[in-house]
N, C-alpha and C positions, 0 to 999 in steps of 0.2 A: 812423542818419539824422540829419543836421544840423538843429538848430533854426533855422538861418538862413533856411530856406525859408519861415518864418512871420514876420509882422510882430511887433514887440515886444508889441503889444496882444494879438495872437492867442496868443502864447506865455504871457502872463500869464493869459489866460482859460482856455487849455487846462490849465495847471497847477492852476488853481483848480477846474476841473471834475473832474480826476483826484482831487485831494485830497478834494473833497466826496463824490464817488461811493465812494471807498475807505472813508470814514467812515460813510456812511449806507446804502449799497447801494440808493439811490433815484435815479431819473433826475433830473438837475440842470437847473433852470430859471434864466433870467437874473436874476430877482428875488432868488433865493437867493444867487447870486454877488454881486450888488450889495450886498446886506445884510450878508453874512458876510465878504467878503474885501477890502472897501475898495479897489476897483480904480480909483476916481477918475473913473468915467464912469457914464452912466445905464444903466438896465436895457435900454433900447432899443438903445444902442450895443453892449452886451454880447451882446444877442440877434443883432445883425447879425454880430458876430465869430463867434458860435457857428454861425451859418448858413454862413459861409465855411469854418469848420473842418469842418463836415459835408460840404460840397462837396469838400474836399480829402481826405476819408477818415479824419478823426481822431475824429469823433463820429457817432452815429446815433440815430435815434428807435427805442426798443424797442417802442413801441406808439403809441397816439393821443395820449398826454400831450404837453405842451409841453416836458418835460424831455428831456435828451439823456444818452447814456452813452458813455464812451470806447471806442474800438476797440483792437484789439491794436496797431495802428500808433501810436495815441496813447500807450499804455503804453511802447512802445519809445522814442518820442521823449522821454517823461518820464524814463525811466531813463537814457538816454544824454546828455541835455542840459539837463534842467530841474530835477531834484531836487538838493537840497543834503544831503550825507551827513555827519551828525554822528557822534561816538563814541557807543557804547552808554552808557546811563545807568549811574551807579555801582551802582545797585540791580541792573540786569541783569548787569553785569560780575561782581558778587559772587555772583549766583545761578548764573551759568555756572561760576565757579570752584568754588563749593561743590558743584554737581552733578557736576562732573567728577572731583573729588579724593576722593570717598568710595567705599567698597566695593571696594578693591583696584585693581590697576593692569594687569590683563590687557587686551590690545588690544581684544578684543570687548566687554568690560565698559565700557571708556572710550567706545567708539563708541556703544554702546547708550545710555549715560547722556547723551552729547552729543545724540543724536537726540531723546531724551525731553525734555531741558531746552530745546532749541530749539523743540520743539512747544509746550511750556507757555508760553514767553515770546512766541512769535509767533502762537499759536493756529492754526498750520498743521501740516502733517504733516512731522515731522523725518525726514530720510533720511540714510543713510551707507553707504559700501561698505567692508567689511573688506578690508584689503590682501592681495594675494598675497604669499607669502613666498619665491617662487622666487628672488628676487634677494637674499634675506637671507643673510648670511655666517655659516657655522658657526664659532663661537669655540672650542668644545671639546665633547667628548662623554665621558660616564662610563658605565661598565658596573658595575651593582650586582647581586650574586648575591642573589636572593630565596629560591630553593629549589634543590634539586639539579638541576631541569630548567627553571628559569625565571630570566631576567635582566630587570633594569630598565635601559632605555637612557635616559639623560638628555642631551638636546640643548640646549646653550646657544648662542643666536644673538647676534650683536653688536647686533641691534636691541633687545635686552633681553628677548626672548621665550624662555621655557624650556618645552620639551615633554618629557614622560616617556612612554615606550612600553614595554610588556611584550613580551619576545621569548621564545617557547617554544623549548626546545632538546631534541631527542630524545637520550636517553641521560643520562649524568651529567656535570655541569659540573666541571671541574678549576680551582681558583682560579688556578693558574699560567697556564693557557691563557687565562682571562678577562683577567688582567692584561696578558698579551702582546698579545692582540688589541686591547685598549683602546689600547695604545701604537701599534700598527700603524694603527688607524683614525684616531687623532689626527694621526699623522705624515703620512698620505696625504690626509686630507680637511680638516683644520682650515685655515681661510682661504679655502675655496671657497664659492661660493653653493650653495644647495640644488639649484637647477636644474642647475648644472654637475655636482654630485655624482651626481644621478640619471642624467644622460646619459653619464657617463664612469666610473662605479663599477667595472665589470668590468676596464677597462684599468688603473685605478689600483691594484687589489688583486691582479691576476693573478700578478705575479711575486714576491709576498711569500714569504719563506723562513720556513716554520713547520713545527711538528711535526704528526703525524697528528691529535692531539686539537685542536690549534689550527686546523688546516685544516678540520675538520668545523664548528667554530664560525664560521670565516670564510666558509664556503660558505653558511651561513644568511644572513649579511648580503648576500652576492652575489645570492642568490635572492629576497630580500625587500626589497632596497634601494629599489625603486620605491615601495613603500608606506611604508617607514620614513622616507624623506627627503622625502615629500610632506606638508608641514606646512601645514595651513590655519591662518590667524591666529585664526579663531573657529569658528563653527558652519559646517555644510556649506553653508547658504545665506548667501552673503556680502553680501546686502542687509539692512541693519538699519533698521527703521522705528520711529518713535515711536508714539504712540497715535492711531489713526484717529478716535477719538471726538471729538477737538478740532475736527474739521471738521463734525461733525454739525449744529451750530447755525448754520453759515454759510448764508445765504440761497440760495447757488448749489446746495446739496445738499439742499434741502427736498423736491424732487421725487423720487419713488421711482426712476425710471430712472437719474438722475444719481448717486444714492447707491449703487445697485447697481453701476454702472460703476466707481465709486471703490473699492468693496469688492473687486470682481473684480481690479482693478489691484493692490491691496495683498496679496491672497491668493495670486495666481499669481506675481507678482513678476518674471516673465520679462522683461517690457518694461522695468521699472525696472532690473533687473540689466544689461540691454544698454545702456540710455541712460546710466546712471551709470558703467558700466564704460568707456564711451567718453570720459569726462571725467577719468579718473584722471591723464592726462598733461597736463591743461590748465594753463595759466599764468594765475593770477588768477581773478577771479570770472567765472562763466558764468551768463547769464540767458536762458532761452528762454520766450517768451510765446505762449500760445495756439497759433495756426496756425503759428508758427515751429517747433514741435515736429514732427519728421518722422513720428512715430507718431501715428496718428489718435486713439488712446485718450487722448492728452495734449492734444488740440486745444482743450480748454476750461480748461487748467491752465497755471500758470507754475511752472517749476522753477529755483530759485536754488541754485547750488552753488559751493563754493570748495575747492580742493585742500588736503590736509594732507600733509606730508612729514616723515620722520624717518629719516635714513640711507637704507636700502634700502626702507623702508616708504613707500607712498604710496597715496592714495585720495582720495575726495571726501566732503564733508559738506554738507548744505543743508536746504532745505525745499521742499515741494510743496504748492500750494494753488491756489485760483481766481485768474484773472488780476486780479481786483479784490483786491489785497493791499497792505498798507502797505509799499511797496518801500523807503522810506528806512530804516525800523526794521529790516526783515528783512535788507537788504544789510549793514547795520552789524553785526547780530548774527551772521550767517553768517560774515562775515570774521573777526570777533573769536573766534568759537568754533573755527574752523579753525586759527587761530594757537595757541590754547590747547591743542588736541589735538596739534598738532605738538610743542609744548613738552613736554607730558606724555609723549609717546611717545619723545622723546629722553632 
């Protein structure tokens, strides 16, 4: 929504109201604005501007006090046309870098740390989606004999992910057969995406010229290929959350029902999985505020996300919190973190 529908004074007053309410969580009065923000007009003039903003749907009285609170519409106008976006502070940039580059480089681990560090820096709930690897390209695979009836299959993907899978083999493994089948599998499958491999595996392996022993081994891959090449990037639940406890001290969650609703949202995760999954192909930052969220369980919350991409890997990372959040800081941190995640995954 364009800020041009408001007068210059109304825009300045609305920006001040949002900033004050974000900082204090207290309804904002005209005297507070006149004293704190140096708007250059009297409290009476500010009060008139606030009354006009209320009539236009940007402010409301939460109760009988003289103070007013921003509506979802006000936050949207603030985000789209009023806030000034700085770079994250050097301290925050260092904290993100340190948090993301420790404890290994597995995709799930990077995203878990990203959600946690965002939660700590913003005091909101960090969220992320582990990417689907259906589009990841198989670079090569290796077959390692572990015992007479067991193989270790090592899948190396061009995204940098490596997965190891044990394959049980009835009968006795012959080293020559293992070596031959490894060559066949690499020749027929390397360079394809995992999704393509699962869909076309029988056709690609059907006319292979092999001995009886090699054929038995090849049949195992034909019968179990759907499972072998279904590679999750992380855990079964592809929604990664930071610590919900960071929201416990927020005034919005002091009431029992609202806190229970938040806990249910984070424990069941179905809603978050659906909402975040829809943003995986987004371009740039996405912010949905309160009632803008289609799902009613998010109607009192704001979700700020930014996509990360590295080759065939893509997903989103961001924060979830009350509509009263420090948008300037959070937007800068989410964008910076998503860029760092993309760089690390590359």
